[in-house]
N, C-alpha and C positions, 0 to 999 in steps of 0.2 A: 852900554845900552843893548837890550836884547834885539836879536834880528827877528824881523816880521816873517813867519813861515810863508814860503811861495805857496800859490795854489795847488802846486803838485804835491808838495809835502803835506798840506791839509788833506788832500785827497787821499794820500796814503795812509793817514791816521786814521780817517774815517773808514777806510778800507778795512784795516786792521781791526777796528772796533766793531764793525759789522761781522767780521770773521769770528771775534770773541763770542758774540751774542748767539750766532748760529752754531758754533761749537758746543756752547752750553746747552742748547736745544737738542743737538744730535746725541749728546751724551746723557741727557735726563729725561728726553721725551717730552716733557712739559715742564715750565718753570714760570714764576711769577717775575714780575719785573724787579722786585726786591731781591729774589734770589740770583737772578742773572747779574745785577749789579755787584752782589756779594762775591760771586764766582769770578766775574770777569776784573773786579777792581775798578770799574766805572762808577762814576756818579749815577745816582737814580734819574737825575734830569738828562743825562747822557743817553742812558739806556731807554727811557721813555721815548726820547726823540728818534733813536734809532729804530725802536720796535714800531713806532708810528710810520716810519718810512717803509719797513719791511711789511707792515699790512697794507699800506697803499699799493706796494708792488705786488701783492697777492702771493707773497713767500710764507707769511705766518698769519696766524688768526687766533683771536682770543677763545679762551675756553674757561668753563667754571673749574675751580680747584677746591676740594674739600680739605681742609687742614684737620688732621688727626688729633683729636683731644681738644680742639678749641671750638668754642661756641660762635655762634653768629652765622652770618650769610657767607657762603663759599667765596673765596678770593678769585680774582681774575688771573687766569694763567695765559700763558702764551704757548702755542704748539706750532709745529710745521703744518703748512696748509695741505689737507688732503685732496684738495681740488686742483692740485698741481702734482705732476707726475713726469715719468720717463718711459720711454719704450725700451724693452729687453728683447734682443734677437738672437738666435743662435743657429749656427750651421754645423751639424756634425755628421758623422759618416753615415749614420742610418736613420737620421730624423732631422727635421727642421722645427724651430719653435719660436714663439713670440709671446710677450707678456707686457702687461702695464703695471708698473710698480708707482705707487702714490707716494708723496713726501713723507708719509708716517711708516713707510716700509711695508706697506700691505700690497700684495700681488692681487690686483683687482680683475686681471684677466689673463688667461694662458689657454694657448693652443699648440698642440703638436701635432706634427704631420710625419708619420713613419714612412721612410723613403730611403733607397739606396743611393746615396749621393756619391759613392766612390767612382771616379773616373767620369763623372757628369761634367758638362761644361759649365764653368761659372755663370754664364748669361742664363742659362736654362734653370739653375738653382735660384738665382736672384728673382727670375720672373715669379717664381712660386713665392719666395719669401716675402717680395713686395706686395703680393696680393694678400698674404697672411698679415703683413704690417698694416695694410689699410684696414683689414677687418678689426685689428687691434685698436686702431686710431678711432674707428667708427664706435667701437665699444667704450673707448675712454670718452669720447664726446657724448655719447648718450648717459654716461655716468656723471657728467659735469666736470670731468677731469681735463685740464689743459696740458698737453705733453710739450714740455720745455726743451727736450733733448732726448737722446737714446744712446743704446750701445749694442754693438754686434760683436759676438764672441765666436771664435773659431777653434778647431783642434790643430794648431800648428804655430810656428814662429812667425811673429808680426813685427812689423816696423810702424809703430804708432805714429812717429812723426810724419811719415809719407803715405800712411794708410795702404800699406802693402802687405799682402800675405807672402811671407818669404818663401815658407816651405810647410805643406801639410801632407807629408807621405801617405797617409791612410785616405786623404781624399784624392791623391794623385795630383795636387795643385801646387805649383811652385811660381814665385815671381809675379803673382796676380794684384794688379793695382785695383784698389776698391773705392777710390775717393767718389767716382761718379755713382757707384752703386749705393754707397752709404747715403748719399744725398737723397736718393730715390725712395728710401726707407721711412723717412719722415720729412718730406719736402716743406720747406718753409719754417721749419723749426728754428727757434731763437739761438740755439747753441748747437746744433747739429747732431750727428751720430758719430761716435768714437769706436775704435777697432781694439780688441783686446784678445789675449790668449784664454781659452776656455778654462784650463785648469786655474790660472791666476784669478779669473772672475769667479770662479767656485770658491777658491780660498777666501776672497774677500767676503763673499755671501756668508760664509762660514763665521767670518770675524764680525760681521755686522748683524746677521739674522740668527745665528747658530742656535741660540737658546730661546727664541721666539721673542726676543726684545726688537727694538726698532734698529737703532745703528750701533748697538753695543752688546751684542749677543755672545761674544766669545767666551768660552771657557778657559782658553788658554791665551797668552799675550805673544807666546813664542811657539810655533809648531810648523811641522811639515804637513802639508794637505795633499792626499793622493786621490786623484779622480779617475774611477774606474769606467772607461767606456771601451770602444773598439780598441783603442790604445790605453795607455796609461799616462796620465798628465800629472804634474807636480807643481804646487805654488808654496813658496817659503814666506812665512809672516815671522817677522822679527820685531818686537817691541810694538805690537799691534799695527804694524805697517808691512805692506808687501814688499819684499826684496826680490827685485827682477834682475839684479846685476847690471854691469856697465852698459850692456846693449839690449836689456830687457829679456833675455832668454835664459835666466837662472831657473832651476827647478825642473830640468828635462830629465826627470828620473825614469820615465818609461824606456829611455833608450841607454840606461846604465846597463852595463853587462853583468849579468848575474850567473852566466853559465857560457865560459869561453868556446866550447864546443857545440853550443846550441844552435837551432836553426837560423837560417838568414832571416834578417828583419826587412821591414820596408824601408828603412833608413839606409840599407846597404851593409850594415854590421851584422854581427852574429851573437846569439845568445842575450838579446836585450830582454829586460824584464817583461815588456808587453807581449812577448812571445810566449810567456808563460802564464801571464796574470791578466792579459787583456780579455775583453768578453769573448770575442771569436775564438781565441786560444783556448779559454776554459770550454767552451761549447764542442770545439774539436776534439779535446782531450776526454770529454765526457761522452763522446760518440753522438752528438747532437747537432743536426743540420737539416738544411732544405727548408726552412721554415722562416718566418719574419723574426726579428730580434725579440720582439715581446712575446711571440709563441715559443721561440727557444728558451727564453728566460723562464717561463712558466713550465715547460717541459723540464728543464734543469731542477726548478724548485721542487716540483712533484717527485723527481727522481732522489733528490736529497732527502725529501720527508720519508720516503719509502726505504731509505737506506741504501739505495743503489751503490755498489762497490765503486764502479768506474766513475760516476758522478762525484761521489765523495772524494776519491783519489785527485780528480781533477782539481777540485776546489781547494783540497789540502796541498796540493803542489802549488797552487797560486800563492796561498798564504805563506808557504816555506820560502819562496823567492821572493815575495813582498818583504819577509823578515830580513833576508839578505841584503835587499837594497836599502831598507829603512836603517838597518845597522850601520851600513857604509855612509850613508847620507848624514846620520845623526852624528858619528864620530867626526866628520868633515866639518859640519855647521854647529855642533854643540847645541843643537835644538832639542829640548827635552820631551817633546810631546809629538804625536802623530794623530791626525784626523783623516779617516777615509770615507770617501763619498762615492756616489754613483753606484755601480753594481757591488762595489766591495760592501757598501752598506746594506745592500738587499741580502747579500750572503753571510752577513755578519755571524749568525749561529754556528755555521760550518767553517767559515774562513778565519774567524777570530782566535780559536784555540790553536790553529796550525801557525797563524802569525805570531802568537805570543810564545809559543815553543821555539819557534825560528829566532825570535829575538833573545829569548832566554840563552840560546845556545850560541849565537854569534855576538851578541852584546849584552851579557848579563849586567842588570842593574842600570844599564844607560837610560833606558826609557821605562820609568815605573809602571806597573800594571795599570794604574789608575790614569796614566797619560796616553793610554791607547784609546782613541774614541771614534765612533762611528756617526756620521753625519745624519741628521733627521730631515735635512732639506730636500734630498732625493733629487728628482730630475730637474726642477726648476732652478737648481743652485746657480749654474753658470749665468743664465740669462737674468737672475736677480742680482747677481753681482756686477754684471754689465750695466744694467739699469740702474743700481744703487750708485755705481761710479758716476753715471751720468747727473744723477741727483746732487751728489756732492760736489761736481763740477760746477753745476748751476748755482748751488748755494756759495761756492767759493768765489763765484763772479757776480754775486748778487748786487754789487755796486754798479754793474752795467744796467740792471733794470731800475735802479733807484736814480741814476744820473739824469 
């Protein structure tokens, strides 16, 4: 005689089936009940029941679907509900940013405040960020979007289990507990605000939104993502999943030694990649200073466009040492592609050729030319990745909204 499943086991099966439905929607953007049944292997009756629960919970909604080549009225499809979303927030060395990402992957609100945060007290920075987060929440409410959770991303090593910023050398912060601050960003939210590393979040944004799609925009399934900010961050994606290592700190390519006799880095070492390819390092080498980051970037781009020798040499030097680092990282991880974001993407016309020459010199044939890509997401990438992680977390815990 068959054993009768316990309520816990029945609940586990239902949870798994909900995950199958939502995974199908994340992969396809929208689908009919019949398509979801075919892809998940569930019966049409089971899919209809699960979809009804998801509609009641406000996670999905019905939408008209036109069938190519078929006559008659459009079918009824299912999409993630754009009236639900997540807050994204970012603390970086020279700016603060917030955004609202809806469940379809659209950035509905985005605000950036240029500010020098290096050596600022965490409490002072969070006071400003909380005010910005409230404006984002107000904008979401005005647009009819309910924020169910959020993500904060920072340029440093983080302990996501304890909500601790372990070390952010370029901010001058170490051992900063952020649990209370995370709650202040989105008080009363059902799923709270999670903490992440900036480069990892940007790598995930490239995976999910990189080609303008919803949560499936990646050109590559395995790649090294390089984030160009004041420092240089790295995120490793393998099999369309972020690989963060045993303690969540894999990908710290900015502190890979590329010149043993190079200048001292904020990490305490010498000759790190960020001392040659970080934003401020490039400005310094180009002879640009005394202005805001936005103004310095504009100055650099003008100089490059005019063929200024010093500016060109500074960017080419950055590309050269990026090639050294990428060659070593690719040999170690066997990752066949690299995607560059942040200021690297802005500098692509001048940095790209130098990077390709360097890779051809130090790792010929290891990364094909077509596997060197520059991100189009630009500045919002990290907060989009943080918010996108929150959306996926909410969807992964959909059972809690339905129970």
